[in-house]
N, C-alpha and C positions, 0 to 999 in steps of 0.2 A: 237494770231497771226495766220492767216490762214495757213493751211498745206503747200501750195505751197511756201509762203514766208518763212516759217520756214525751209523748205527743201533747198531753195536757199541760205538762210543765213548760214545754217549749212555746206554748201559745201565749204565755204571759198573763193568762186570765185566771189563774188559780190564786185564791186569797192566801196570804201568808199564814202558816199554821204555827209558827214559833210562839210558844207560851199560851196556846189556845187548846188545851186538852179538855174536851167535853165528856160528859158521861156517855153519850152516844158513841163518840169516837173510841173511848176505852172499851166499851162493850163490843163494838164492831171488830176491834183488833183481837179481843179475846175469843170471839166466836168464829173468826175467819171470814166474816162478811166483807171486810175490806178486800181481802185477797180474792174472794168470789166476784165482787164488783169489778175489780181490775181484770180478772180473767174474762169477764163479759166484754169489757172495753177492748181487750187484746183481740178477742174474736171479731168484734166489729171492725177494728183496724185491719185485721187479716183479710176479711171479706172485701173491704174497700180496696186494699192493695192488689188483691187478685182480680179486681173488677167484676166480682160476682154480685155485689150489692153495694149501694151507696150508704154512707153513714146515716143519712136522713130516712132510710127505709126500714128502720128498726123500731119495734114497739116492745117495751120491757114489761115482764110480769103481767101479761094479759090473761084474764080468766076465760077459759073456753068450756062451755057446757057440753058434757058428754053423757051418754046413757049411764055410765058408772059414777057420774058426779063431776064437779068442776075440776079442770086440769089447768095448772098454771106453770107453763114453761118459763125458763129464764128470759126468752125473747122469741118473737116472731119476726121474720124478715121477708120483705118483698125482694125476690131475686131478680137479676137483670133479665132473665128469660121470661118474666111475668108470673112465675110460680111463687108460692110462699113456702117457708120452711119453719118448723119449730126448732129452736136451738136450746139445748139443755146442757149446761156446762158440767155439772157434777152428778148427773143421773139421779137427782133426788127431787123430781118435779113434785111440788106439794099439791095437795088437794084440800079443799075446804068443805067441811060438812054443812 
């Protein structure tokens, strides 16, 4: 079990999913979105454990305007040293026209 999912499950705050398959959940599992979201959570957990950034210092899917058009990384994080970093898990940072 990935670290992010284990952490969420251990919190006891996840709603039970038994018998609750929604169209969105089925679509996410077929497109890999669930795995991508869990990879982002694993990254947040890894940064927290390494004391590089706090879990509260993350902003997900934030649009950044660039001369080439909008850029949307998976996350932007405020690092412990005061700098910021773009985080892209799968190297497919979308743009919107």
